[in-house]
C-alpha positions as CSV (number, residue, x, y, z in Angstrom):
1,X,39.1,-39.8,-10.3
2,X,36.1,-37.5,-10.8
3,X,36.4,-33.7,-10.7
4,X,34.5,-33.2,-7.4
5,X,36.6,-36.0,-5.7
6,X,39.9,-34.5,-7.0
7,X,38.9,-31.1,-5.8
8,X,38.0,-32.4,-2.4
9,X,41.3,-34.3,-2.1
10,X,43.3,-31.3,-3.1
11,X,41.5,-29.1,-0.5
12,X,42.2,-31.7,2.2
13,X,45.9,-31.7,1.4
14,X,46.0,-28.0,1.6
15,X,46.5,-27.5,-2.1
16,X,44.6,-25.3,-4.5
17,X,42.7,-27.1,-7.2
18,X,44.3,-27.2,-10.7
19,X,43.1,-24.9,-13.5
20,X,41.2,-27.7,-15.2
21,X,39.2,-28.5,-12.0
22,X,38.6,-24.8,-11.4
23,X,37.4,-24.4,-15.0
24,X,35.0,-27.4,-14.7
25,X,33.5,-26.0,-11.5
26,X,33.2,-22.5,-13.0
27,X,31.5,-23.8,-16.1
28,X,29.1,-25.8,-14.0
29,X,28.3,-22.7,-11.9
30,X,27.8,-20.6,-15.1
31,X,25.4,-23.2,-16.5
32,X,23.5,-23.3,-13.3
33,X,23.3,-19.5,-13.1
34,X,22.2,-19.4,-16.7
35,X,19.4,-21.9,-16.1
36,X,18.2,-20.0,-13.1
37,X,18.3,-16.7,-15.0
38,X,16.3,-18.2,-17.9
39,X,13.7,-19.9,-15.7
40,X,13.5,-17.2,-13.0
41,X,10.0,-16.2,-14.0
42,X,8.7,-19.8,-14.0
43,X,10.3,-20.5,-10.6
44,X,9.0,-17.2,-9.1
45,X,5.5,-17.9,-10.5
46,X,5.3,-21.4,-9.1
47,X,6.7,-20.2,-5.8
48,X,4.0,-17.5,-5.7
49,X,1.3,-20.2,-5.9
50,X,2.8,-22.2,-3.1
51,X,3.4,-19.1,-1.0
52,X,-0.2,-18.0,-1.5
53,X,-1.5,-21.4,-0.4
54,X,0.7,-21.2,2.7
55,X,-0.4,-17.6,3.4
56,X,-4.0,-18.5,3.1
57,X,-3.7,-21.5,5.4
58,X,-1.8,-19.4,8.0
59,X,-4.4,-16.6,8.0
60,X,-7.5,-18.8,8.2
61,X,-7.1,-19.0,12.0
62,X,-7.2,-15.3,12.4
63,X,-10.9,-15.0,11.4
64,X,-10.4,-12.0,9.1
65,X,-13.4,-9.8,8.3
66,X,-14.7,-9.2,4.8
67,X,-13.0,-5.8,4.7
68,X,-9.6,-7.3,5.7
69,X,-10.0,-10.1,3.1
70,X,-10.7,-7.4,0.5
71,X,-7.5,-5.5,1.5
72,X,-5.6,-8.8,1.3
73,X,-6.8,-9.5,-2.2
74,X,-5.9,-5.9,-3.4
75,X,-2.5,-6.8,-5.0
76,X,-4.1,-9.7,-6.8
77,X,-6.9,-7.5,-8.0
78,X,-4.3,-5.1,-9.4
79,X,-2.7,-8.0,-11.4
80,X,-6.1,-8.9,-12.9
81,X,-6.7,-5.2,-13.9
82,X,-3.3,-4.9,-15.5
83,X,-3.8,-8.1,-17.6
84,X,-7.3,-7.0,-18.6
85,X,-5.9,-3.5,-19.6
86,X,-3.5,-5.1,-22.0
87,X,-6.0,-7.6,-23.6
88,X,-7.7,-5.1,-25.9
89,X,-4.6,-3.8,-27.7
90,X,-3.0,-7.2,-27.6
91,X,-5.9,-9.0,-29.3
92,X,-6.6,-6.4,-31.9
93,X,-3.0,-5.7,-32.9
94,X,-1.9,-9.4,-32.9
95,X,-4.9,-10.5,-35.0
96,X,-4.6,-7.6,-37.5
97,X,-0.9,-8.1,-38.0
98,X,-1.3,-11.9,-38.1
99,X,-4.1,-11.8,-40.7
100,X,-2.3,-9.2,-42.8
101,X,1.0,-11.1,-42.8
102,X,-0.6,-14.3,-44.2
103,X,-1.9,-14.6,-47.8
104,X,-5.5,-15.5,-48.4
105,X,-4.9,-19.1,-49.2
106,X,-2.7,-19.7,-46.2
107,X,-5.1,-17.8,-43.9
108,X,-8.1,-19.9,-45.1
109,X,-6.1,-23.2,-44.8
110,X,-4.9,-22.4,-41.3
111,X,-8.3,-21.1,-40.2
112,X,-10.0,-24.2,-41.4
113,X,-7.5,-26.4,-39.6
114,X,-7.9,-24.4,-36.4
115,X,-11.7,-24.6,-36.5
116,X,-11.6,-28.3,-37.1
117,X,-9.1,-28.7,-34.2
118,X,-11.1,-26.6,-31.8
119,X,-14.4,-28.4,-32.7
120,X,-13.0,-31.9,-32.5
121,X,-11.1,-31.4,-29.2
122,X,-14.1,-29.7,-27.5
123,X,-16.5,-32.5,-28.7
124,X,-14.1,-35.2,-27.4
125,X,-13.8,-33.3,-24.1
126,X,-17.6,-33.3,-23.8
127,X,-17.9,-37.0,-24.6
128,X,-15.2,-37.8,-22.0
129,X,-17.0,-35.8,-19.4
130,X,-20.3,-37.4,-19.9
131,X,-18.7,-40.9,-19.8
132,X,-16.9,-40.1,-16.5
133,X,-20.1,-38.6,-15.0
134,X,-22.0,-41.8,-15.7
135,X,-19.2,-44.0,-14.4
136,X,-18.5,-42.0,-11.2
137,X,-22.1,-40.9,-10.5
138,X,-21.3,-37.6,-8.7
139,X,-25.0,-36.9,-7.8
140,X,-25.6,-40.2,-6.0
141,X,-25.9,-39.7,-2.3
142,X,-26.2,-35.9,-2.5
143,X,-29.9,-35.6,-3.2
144,X,-30.5,-34.0,0.2
145,X,-27.7,-31.4,-0.1
146,X,-28.8,-27.8,0.0
147,X,-26.9,-24.6,-0.8
148,X,-27.4,-23.4,2.8
149,X,-25.3,-26.3,4.0
150,X,-22.3,-24.8,2.2
151,X,-22.6,-21.3,3.6
152,X,-24.2,-19.8,0.5
153,X,-27.0,-17.8,2.0
154,X,-25.6,-14.5,0.5
155,X,-24.8,-16.0,-2.9
156,X,-27.8,-14.4,-4.5
157,X,-30.3,-15.9,-6.9
158,X,-29.1,-18.2,-9.7
159,X,-28.8,-16.8,-13.2
160,X,-32.0,-16.2,-15.1
161,X,-32.5,-19.1,-17.5
162,X,-32.8,-18.3,-21.1
163,X,-34.3,-20.1,-24.0
164,X,-31.7,-22.1,-26.0
165,X,-32.6,-20.3,-29.3
166,X,-32.2,-16.9,-27.6
167,X,-28.8,-17.9,-26.3
168,X,-27.4,-18.7,-29.7
169,X,-29.1,-15.6,-31.2
170,X,-27.3,-13.5,-28.6
171,X,-24.1,-15.1,-29.6
172,X,-24.6,-14.2,-33.2
173,X,-25.6,-10.6,-32.3
174,X,-22.5,-10.2,-30.1
175,X,-20.2,-11.1,-33.0
176,X,-21.0,-7.8,-34.6
177,X,-20.5,-5.7,-31.5
178,X,-17.1,-4.7,-30.2
179,X,-17.6,-2.6,-27.1
180,X,-20.8,-4.3,-25.7
181,X,-22.3,-7.7,-25.2
182,X,-25.8,-8.4,-26.3
183,X,-28.0,-10.3,-23.8
184,X,-31.7,-11.2,-23.9
185,X,-33.9,-10.5,-21.0
186,X,-37.6,-11.3,-20.6
187,X,-40.8,-9.4,-19.8
188,X,-43.9,-11.3,-18.8
189,X,-47.1,-9.9,-20.2
190,X,-50.5,-11.0,-18.9
191,X,-53.2,-11.1,-21.5
192,X,-57.0,-11.6,-21.0
193,X,-58.8,-13.4,-23.8
194,X,-62.4,-12.7,-24.7
195,X,-63.4,-16.1,-23.1
196,X,-62.0,-15.0,-19.8
197,X,-58.8,-17.1,-19.8
198,X,-55.6,-15.4,-18.6
199,X,-52.4,-16.2,-20.4
200,X,-48.8,-15.2,-19.6
201,X,-46.5,-14.6,-22.4
202,X,-42.7,-14.2,-22.0
203,X,-41.5,-11.6,-24.5
204,X,-37.7,-11.4,-25.2
205,X,-36.2,-7.9,-24.7
206,X,-32.7,-7.1,-25.9
207,X,-30.2,-5.5,-23.5
208,X,-26.6,-4.6,-23.9
209,X,-24.1,-5.3,-21.2
210,X,-21.2,-3.0,-20.8
211,X,-17.8,-4.6,-21.0
212,X,-15.3,-5.9,-23.5
213,X,-16.7,-8.3,-26.1
214,X,-13.7,-10.4,-27.1
215,X,-15.7,-12.4,-29.7
216,X,-16.7,-9.2,-31.6
217,X,-13.1,-7.9,-31.4
218,X,-11.7,-11.1,-32.8
219,X,-14.0,-10.9,-35.9
220,X,-13.4,-7.2,-36.4
221,X,-9.6,-7.6,-36.2
222,X,-9.5,-10.6,-38.6
223,X,-11.6,-8.8,-41.2
224,X,-9.6,-5.6,-40.8
225,X,-6.3,-7.5,-41.3
226,X,-7.6,-9.2,-44.5
227,X,-8.9,-5.8,-45.8
228,X,-5.5,-4.2,-45.2
229,X,-3.9,-7.0,-47.1
230,X,-6.2,-6.5,-50.0
231,X,-5.3,-2.8,-50.2
232,X,-1.7,-3.7,-51.2
233,X,0.7,-0.8,-50.9
234,X,-1.9,1.6,-49.6
235,X,-2.4,-0.5,-46.5
236,X,1.3,-1.1,-45.8
237,X,1.7,1.9,-43.5
238,X,-1.2,0.9,-41.3
239,X,0.0,-2.7,-41.2
240,X,3.4,-1.4,-40.0
241,X,1.6,0.7,-37.4
242,X,-0.2,-2.4,-36.0
243,X,3.0,-4.4,-36.1
244,X,4.9,-1.7,-34.1
245,X,2.0,-1.4,-31.7
246,X,2.0,-5.2,-31.2
247,X,5.7,-5.3,-30.4
248,X,5.3,-2.4,-27.9
249,X,2.4,-4.3,-26.3
250,X,4.6,-7.4,-25.9
251,X,7.2,-5.2,-24.1
252,X,4.5,-4.1,-21.7
253,X,3.5,-7.7,-21.2
254,X,7.1,-8.6,-20.3
255,X,7.1,-5.9,-17.6
256,X,3.8,-7.0,-16.2
257,X,5.0,-10.6,-16.0
258,X,7.4,-9.8,-13.3
259,X,4.6,-8.7,-11.1
260,X,2.7,-11.9,-11.7
261,X,4.3,-13.9,-8.8
262,X,3.3,-11.2,-6.2
263,X,-0.3,-10.9,-7.5
264,X,-0.7,-14.7,-7.7
265,X,0.4,-15.1,-4.1
266,X,-2.3,-12.7,-2.8
267,X,-5.0,-14.0,-5.2
268,X,-4.6,-17.6,-4.0
269,X,-4.2,-16.6,-0.3
270,X,-7.3,-14.4,-0.3
271,X,-9.4,-17.1,-2.0
272,X,-8.4,-19.7,0.6
273,X,-9.1,-17.3,3.5
274,X,-12.6,-16.4,2.4
275,X,-13.8,-20.0,2.2
276,X,-15.9,-20.9,5.3
277,X,-15.4,-24.6,5.6
278,X,-13.4,-26.3,3.0
279,X,-13.7,-29.8,4.6
280,X,-17.5,-29.7,4.5
281,X,-17.4,-28.4,0.9
282,X,-15.1,-31.2,-0.3
283,X,-16.8,-34.0,1.5
284,X,-20.3,-32.9,0.3
285,X,-19.4,-32.4,-3.4
286,X,-16.3,-34.6,-3.5
287,X,-17.5,-36.8,-6.3
288,X,-18.4,-33.9,-8.5
289,X,-15.0,-32.2,-7.9
290,X,-13.2,-35.5,-8.5
291,X,-15.1,-36.3,-11.7
292,X,-14.4,-32.8,-13.1
293,X,-10.7,-32.7,-12.2
294,X,-10.2,-36.3,-13.4
295,X,-11.7,-35.3,-16.8
296,X,-9.3,-32.4,-16.9
297,X,-6.3,-34.6,-16.1
298,X,-7.2,-37.2,-18.7
299,X,-8.0,-34.7,-21.4
300,X,-5.0,-32.4,-20.7
301,X,-2.5,-35.1,-19.8
302,X,-3.4,-37.8,-22.4
303,X,-5.8,-36.7,-25.1
304,X,-4.4,-33.4,-26.1
305,X,-0.7,-34.5,-26.0
306,X,-1.6,-37.6,-28.0
307,X,-3.2,-35.4,-30.7
308,X,-0.1,-33.2,-30.7
309,X,2.1,-36.2,-31.1
310,X,0.0,-37.7,-33.9
311,X,0.3,-34.5,-36.0
312,X,3.9,-33.5,-35.2
313,X,5.7,-36.7,-34.1
314,X,7.4,-34.6,-31.4
315,X,7.4,-34.9,-27.6
316,X,4.4,-32.9,-26.4
317,X,5.6,-32.7,-22.8
318,X,8.8,-31.0,-23.8
319,X,6.6,-28.4,-25.6
320,X,4.5,-28.0,-22.5
321,X,7.5,-27.6,-20.2
322,X,8.2,-24.2,-21.7
323,X,4.7,-23.0,-20.8
324,X,4.8,-23.5,-17.0
325,X,4.5,-19.8,-16.3
326,X,1.3,-19.4,-18.3
327,X,-0.1,-22.5,-16.7
328,X,0.6,-21.1,-13.2
329,X,-1.0,-17.8,-14.2
330,X,-4.1,-19.7,-15.5
331,X,-4.3,-21.7,-12.3
332,X,-4.2,-18.5,-10.2
333,X,-6.3,-16.1,-12.2
334,X,-8.9,-18.6,-13.6
335,X,-9.1,-16.5,-16.7
336,X,-8.1,-17.6,-20.3
337,X,-8.1,-13.9,-21.4
338,X,-5.8,-12.9,-18.6
339,X,-3.4,-15.7,-19.4
340,X,-3.2,-14.7,-23.1
341,X,-0.3,-12.1,-22.7
342,X,1.9,-14.6,-20.8
343,X,1.1,-17.4,-23.2
344,X,2.0,-15.4,-26.3
345,X,5.4,-14.4,-24.8
346,X,6.4,-17.9,-23.6
347,X,5.2,-19.8,-26.7
348,X,7.2,-17.6,-29.0
349,X,10.4,-17.3,-26.9
350,X,10.6,-20.7,-25.3
351,X,9.0,-23.0,-28.0
352,X,9.9,-21.0,-31.1
353,X,6.4,-20.8,-32.6
354,X,6.1,-18.4,-35.5
355,X,4.7,-15.0,-34.4
356,X,2.3,-15.0,-37.3
357,X,0.8,-18.3,-36.1
358,X,0.7,-17.6,-32.4
359,X,-0.7,-14.1,-32.7
360,X,-3.3,-15.4,-35.1
361,X,-4.5,-18.5,-33.3
362,X,-4.1,-17.8,-29.6
363,X,-6.5,-14.9,-29.4
364,X,-9.1,-16.9,-31.3
365,X,-8.5,-19.9,-29.1
366,X,-8.9,-17.9,-25.9
367,X,-12.3,-17.0,-27.2
368,X,-13.8,-20.1,-28.8
369,X,-11.7,-23.0,-27.6
370,X,-12.9,-24.1,-24.1
371,X,-12.1,-27.8,-23.6
372,X,-11.9,-27.5,-19.9
373,X,-15.2,-25.6,-19.7
374,X,-17.0,-28.2,-21.8
375,X,-15.8,-30.9,-19.4
376,X,-17.0,-29.3,-16.2
377,X,-20.3,-28.2,-17.9
378,X,-21.2,-31.7,-19.0
379,X,-20.2,-33.2,-15.6
380,X,-22.4,-30.5,-13.9
381,X,-25.4,-31.2,-16.2
382,X,-25.3,-35.0,-15.4
383,X,-24.6,-34.2,-11.7
384,X,-27.8,-32.0,-11.5
385,X,-29.8,-34.6,-13.4
386,X,-28.7,-37.2,-10.8
387,X,-29.6,-34.8,-8.0
388,X,-33.1,-34.6,-9.3
389,X,-33.4,-38.4,-10.0
390,X,-33.8,-37.8,-13.7
391,X,-32.7,-40.6,-16.0
392,X,-31.1,-39.1,-19.2
393,X,-32.0,-40.8,-22.4
394,X,-29.9,-40.9,-25.6
395,X,-31.5,-37.8,-27.1
396,X,-30.8,-35.7,-23.9
397,X,-27.2,-37.0,-23.9
398,X,-26.7,-36.0,-27.5
399,X,-28.2,-32.6,-26.7
400,X,-25.7,-32.2,-23.8
401,X,-22.8,-32.9,-26.1
402,X,-23.9,-30.6,-28.9
403,X,-25.0,-27.7,-26.6
404,X,-21.9,-27.9,-24.4
405,X,-19.6,-27.8,-27.5
406,X,-21.5,-24.9,-29.1
407,X,-22.1,-22.9,-25.9
408,X,-18.4,-23.1,-24.9
409,X,-17.7,-20.9,-28.0
410,X,-19.5,-18.0,-26.4
411,X,-18.3,-18.6,-22.8
412,X,-16.6,-15.6,-21.3
413,X,-12.9,-16.1,-20.7
414,X,-13.2,-14.7,-17.1
415,X,-13.5,-16.4,-13.7
416,X,-16.8,-18.4,-13.4
417,X,-17.7,-17.5,-17.0
418,X,-18.6,-21.1,-17.7
419,X,-21.2,-21.4,-15.0
420,X,-23.6,-19.1,-16.9
421,X,-23.6,-21.4,-19.8
422,X,-24.6,-24.4,-17.7
423,X,-28.1,-22.8,-17.5
424,X,-28.3,-23.1,-21.3
425,X,-27.6,-26.8,-21.2
426,X,-30.1,-27.4,-18.4
427,X,-32.8,-25.5,-20.3
428,X,-32.0,-27.5,-23.4
429,X,-32.6,-30.9,-21.6
430,X,-35.5,-29.6,-19.5
431,X,-33.8,-29.6,-16.0
432,X,-34.3,-27.0,-13.3
433,X,-31.7,-24.4,-12.6
434,X,-32.2,-24.0,-8.8
435,X,-29.2,-26.3,-8.1
436,X,-26.7,-24.0,-9.8
437,X,-25.6,-22.5,-6.4
438,X,-24.1,-25.9,-5.6
439,X,-21.9,-25.6,-8.8
440,X,-21.0,-22.0,-7.8
441,X,-19.9,-23.2,-4.4
442,X,-17.0,-25.3,-5.8
443,X,-16.4,-23.4,-9.0
444,X,-13.3,-21.7,-7.4
445,X,-11.7,-25.1,-7.2
446,X,-12.8,-26.6,-10.5
447,X,-12.3,-23.4,-12.5
448,X,-8.5,-23.5,-11.9
449,X,-7.9,-26.8,-13.7
450,X,-10.6,-25.8,-16.2
451,X,-8.6,-22.7,-17.2
452,X,-5.3,-24.7,-17.4
453,X,-6.9,-27.2,-19.8
454,X,-8.3,-24.3,-21.9
455,X,-5.0,-22.6,-22.4
456,X,-3.2,-25.9,-22.9
457,X,-5.5,-26.7,-25.8
458,X,-4.8,-23.3,-27.4
459,X,-1.0,-23.7,-27.0
460,X,-1.0,-27.2,-28.5
461,X,-3.2,-26.1,-31.3
462,X,-0.7,-23.3,-32.1
463,X,2.1,-25.8,-32.0
464,X,0.3,-28.1,-34.5
465,X,-0.4,-25.2,-36.8
466,X,3.2,-24.1,-36.6
467,X,4.4,-27.6,-37.6
468,X,2.0,-27.9,-40.5
469,X,2.9,-24.5,-41.8
470,X,6.6,-25.4,-41.6
471,X,5.9,-28.7,-43.4
472,X,3.9,-26.9,-46.1
473,X,6.6,-24.3,-46.5
474,X,9.4,-26.9,-46.9
475,X,7.2,-28.8,-49.4
476,X,6.7,-25.6,-51.4
477,X,10.4,-24.9,-51.5
478,X,11.2,-28.5,-52.7
479,X,8.6,-28.2,-55.4
480,X,10.1,-24.8,-56.5
481,X,13.6,-26.3,-56.5
482,X,12.3,-29.2,-58.7
483,X,10.7,-26.7,-61.1
484,X,14.0,-24.9,-61.4
485,X,16.0,-28.0,-62.1
486,X,13.6,-29.2,-64.7
487,X,13.3,-25.8,-66.4
488,X,17.0,-25.3,-67.0
489,X,17.4,-27.7,-70.0
490,X,14.4,-26.1,-71.7
491,X,15.9,-23.1,-73.5
492,X,13.5,-22.9,-76.4
493,X,11.8,-19.7,-75.3
494,X,11.2,-17.6,-72.3
495,X,7.5,-18.3,-72.4
496,X,7.9,-22.1,-72.0
497,X,9.9,-22.0,-68.8
498,X,9.2,-20.8,-65.3
499,X,9.2,-17.0,-64.9
500,X,11.1,-17.5,-61.7
501,X,14.1,-19.1,-63.5
502,X,16.9,-17.1,-64.9
503,X,18.6,-18.9,-67.7
504,X,22.3,-18.7,-68.4
505,X,23.8,-19.5,-71.8
506,X,26.8,-21.8,-71.2
507,X,28.2,-21.1,-74.7
508,X,28.5,-17.3,-74.1
509,X,26.3,-14.3,-73.9
510,X,22.7,-14.4,-75.3
511,X,22.4,-13.4,-78.9
512,X,20.6,-10.2,-79.6
513,X,17.4,-10.0,-81.7
514,X,18.9,-8.6,-84.9
515,X,21.5,-11.4,-85.0
516,X,18.8,-14.0,-84.6
517,X,16.8,-12.4,-87.5
518,X,19.9,-12.4,-89.7
519,X,20.5,-16.1,-89.0
520,X,16.9,-17.0,-89.8
521,X,17.2,-15.1,-93.1
522,X,20.4,-16.9,-94.1
523,X,18.8,-20.3,-93.3
C-alpha cells in the first residue's frame, strides 16, 4: 500500500498516521517548499508577464489617454532606469576583474573562441533569415500597405540614411569613446561651377550623441584589466578593489531582481494598452511577423542548442532551464543590456559557470552578439525589397548577409536599437528607407523574441567557454601529473628534472656537498 493510501485509510478509521507516514509527508512538503523558495524569482517573473498581459487586455476597453498610459508605465520605467543605472559599474568591474584574473594566453584563447562563436552564429542566423524570407515571401500582397493604415501618423520621419562607409567608420570611432557615441550627420552644400552647372555635395559632419557607449566601455575595461595584470604586485590593490566593487554590484543586482516582476507587469500592460488596433496590425504584417518569430524559434530552439551540444555533449535545455528569469526579463524589457545583471546572477548561481568566464564573456556578448537582431534585420530587408517589387540578385544577398552580421556588432542593446541598423542594410543594397515606419509598427512585437535570442546566444556561448576552459584545465593537470611521475626516477641532478617536482631520497637524507666532494676524491 502506498503512503498516501495508507494515510487516507488511517484518517478514515479515526487513527493518526504512523511516524513513517508523517515523515514521508513532511519530507515531501519540505522538498516542495524548498523548490518554491529556490524558484520563487522565476515564478514571480513569469507571473508578472502573464499578469501584465491580462492587465493590458482589461484596460484596453477603458480608452485611457496618453497621460494615463504614461502613469501606468511609470513602475516599468523605474525598472528600466534601475537596470541602466547598474550597467556601467557592472560592465566595467566585471570585465576588469575578469581580464585581470586570466593570464595572457588563456585570455587570448578564450577571446579568439568567443569571437569565432559570435561571428559564426550571427552569420548562420542571417543566412537562416534570408532563406525564410524567400520561402515565406512576407512582402507579397502588402505592396499597397501604408504607414497611415497602422495609426503611425505621429511616428515621425524615418531615420536619416547614412552611407555604409560612414556607418562603419562611426563604429570604429565609437570604440575609443566611453561617455559619448560618435555619429555622422550630413550637410548639403550647393556649388556653382564656372560653366553654370549647379552641383549638390553631401559633406559628412561628425556629431557626438550623449549617452553610455557600451562598446567603448568594453574595450577600455578589457585593456585596463590586461594592463593591471601586467603590473604584477603593483596592480594587485586595484584588482582587489574592482573585485570587491563587482561583488557589491552583484548584491545590488540581487536586490533589484525582486522588483523585476512588478516592473515587468506594468511594462507589458502599458505596451498592450497603447496599441491602437492589434488585429489590423497583425493581419497586415502577419507574414513579416511570422517569418521573424519563426527564425527566432528555429535559431534559438534548434541551432544554438545544437551548437552547445556539439561542443559540450550536455543537454542544452537543462542549461537553459536555469535562465528562465533572464529570458522573462529580456522578453519584457526588450534590452540585452538591461538583462545583463539578471543573466550574470543566474548563470553563475544556477548553472555553475565560472565567474571569470561569465563576467568576461557576457558583457562582450551583450554588445557584439546580436543573433536575434540579425534575423529580423535580414527578414526586414527582404520584406522591403518585396514591397518595392525589387528582385534581389546574388550580390545583393551576399551584401545583406555581410552587412547584417557586421552592423549587428554596433547595434545598441536597447529597445528598437536594431531598427536603426536596417537603414545601413537598405543603403548598402540600394533600397529606399521610406518603408521603415512599417518595421517600427511591429517592432514592439518582434523585438521581444529578438532580445530573448540575443541573450540566449550569450548564455550558451558562456557555457561553451566554461566547458572548454574546464577541459583545458583538466588536461593541463593530467599533463603535470605525468611530468611528475616521469621525473621521479630521474635523480641525476636538479637541473634535469622538473622544477615543480620535489625529490625524496628513499635511502635516507640527501648527502651534503662536502660529502659528495670527498667521495669523488676517493674514487
